[in-house]
C-alpha positions, 0 to 999 in steps of 0.5 A, a space after each residue: 181855915 185861917 184867913 189873912 185879911 189885908 186892908 188899908 183903912 181910910 182917913 175918913 171912915 167910910 163904907 169900905 171900912 164898915 164892910 171890911 169890919 163886918 166881914 171880919 166879924 162874920 168870918 170869925 163868928 163862922 169859926 174861921 181863924 181870922 188874922 188881920 194885916 191892917 194899916 191906917 191912912 191916919 198914920 201915913 207920913 209924907 202923904 202926897 210925896 214922890 216916895 209915896 207915889 212910887 210906893 203906890 206902884 210897887 212897895 218893897 216895904 208893903 211886900 215885906 210887911 205882908 210876907 212877915 204877916 204870912 210867915 207869922 200867921 201861916 194862913 190858908 188864904 189871903 183876902 185883900 180889900 184895899 192895897 192903895 197907896 201904901 201896900 201896892 200890888 207887890 203884896 201879891 208877890 208875897 202870897 205867890 212866894 208863900 204858895 197861898 191863894 189870893 182873893 181881892 174884893 173890888 170895893 172901888 174902881 181903882 184898877 180902871 180909874 185914877 180916882 177909883 170912882 169912874 167919876 169926873 166933875 160930878 158925872 160918870 166918866 169911863 174915859 180911862 176904863 179900858 186904856 192901858 195908859 190912863 192919861 186923861 185922868 192924869 191931865 184932869 188931875 182926877 185923883 185928889 186934884 193932883 196930876 202927880 198923884 193921878 200919875 201914880 194911880 194911873 201908873 199902878 193900874 197900867 203897869 200891873 195890867 201890862 205886867 199881867 198881875 191881874 191875870 197871874 197873881 190874883 186867884 179870884 176878884 170879887 166884884 160887888 154887883 154885875 154892873 161892876 163886874 162888867 166894867 172890870 172885864 171891859 177894863 182888862 180883868 180876866 173874866 174867868 177870874 172875877 165873880 160877883 159877891 156882895 158885901 155882907 152886912 149884919 141883919 138888923 132884923 125885920 122891921 114890918 111895915 106899919 102905918 106909923 112909917 112916914 116920909 122919906 130918908 136920905 143917908 149918905 155923903 153930902 157932896 155934889 156927885 150924890 145928887 142930894 142938892 137936887 133932891 132937896 130943891 125938888 122936895 120943896 114941891 113934895 108934901 111929905 117930910 124928908 130927913 137927910 142924914 150925913 155930912 160933907 161939903 154941901 151941908 152948910 148950903 143945904 141947911 140954909 136952903 132946905 124947906 121947913 119940912 126937910 131936916 138936915 140931921 147931920 151924921 148919925 151912928 148906925 143905931 140911929 140910922 137903923 132906927 130912922 130907917 125903921 120909921 121912914 116910908 121911903 129911902 131916896 138914893 139920887 146919886 149921879 155917880 155909878 156907885 159900886 155898892 151903896 150900903 144905904 140901899 142894902 141897909 134900907 132893904 134889910 129894914 123893909 124900907 122901899 128904895 127910890 134910886 137913880 137908874 144908874 150904876 150898881 143901884 140899877 142891879 140892886 133895886 128891883 122896880 115894882 118889887 123893892 122900889 122904883 127908879 127916877 132919872 139921875 139929876 132930873 128934879 121934876 122926875 124925882 118930884 113926880 116919882 117920890 110924890 106918887 110913891 109916898 101917896 100910895 100907902 098900900 103900894 109902899 107896904 107891898 114894896 116894903 115886904 119885897 125889899 126885905 125879901 130881896 135882902 134875904 134872898 140876895 144880901 143876907 149874911 148867911 147867904 154871902 157867908 156860904 158863898 164865901 166859904 165855898 170859894 175859900 175851900 175851892 181855892 184852897 183845894 186848887 192849891 193843895 
């Protein structure tokens, strides 16, 4: 089976790009013929221009490029990851004209929200979710702080919902969690066309619990919606070390105010992140946002690292309280202090959660499981079209 993967890489490499690369490798290792039509946002000319805004709604060049890729590769199926802002939903028409099925992974909430995050002013926001005309996101300049850019993103989502693109041109949408699936259905994506299928990350191998594991670990962007500033402040009253891995606008402030037992390590590559996860006793995920599929949570579970997470968004689906981790109230420093202190003081409890985290990863997120579901879907869609 030949699969055409379509994706626009972001200017700053993030979890979505990591997930796409991991999935391409997984499919190729399984024996599929994987062909990529990949654009890079680093190469975008006129970023923020009026032409780019119109192109985000409907891009003739995006459609032509994908049509050419389909003609050259003759794939059995097209799997789209990110089409915004250069390719646009016009690419679905190229697949429709060629008679091949389309799968679209929903890595963000772009179909529902101009900024794709369901987030405003550092807090969850669903004001635009089920609106056909997403005017609040335009008024607030939710996409890149620009009303013009937000209008383009809002027009793309609204026009294609009105046009019936989601109901007629995409054979299957893949939401990453049940939480995300429910929001997309509420936002107008037909329930019969959406399934839950997580990202497939490589298995780092089991990291058994040992008495050497100590302290807590945060891995992620250092920005206000992640709740990491609250976490660092709360940690002043916790008698265990905390290592913070990542970069972002809050890094200078965190470096200045972090107590002596909190290490701001900056960004590290995946090898060093996994090494840190194998040594830590607890991953902390204090995000204030919904998050669509936090990779650090899955990576922690793969490494047998229990997770203390905000009871919000996808994390509430991914972490099982008492089995793979625990929850604390988003933004509540006292609750985070009490929950983290209790977990880190209970070494036998952490050992049980470590085994549960690894077991949950193997049952729900292991690449073999994800691959089997993905191949079954591809074959089903191919047979439907034959």
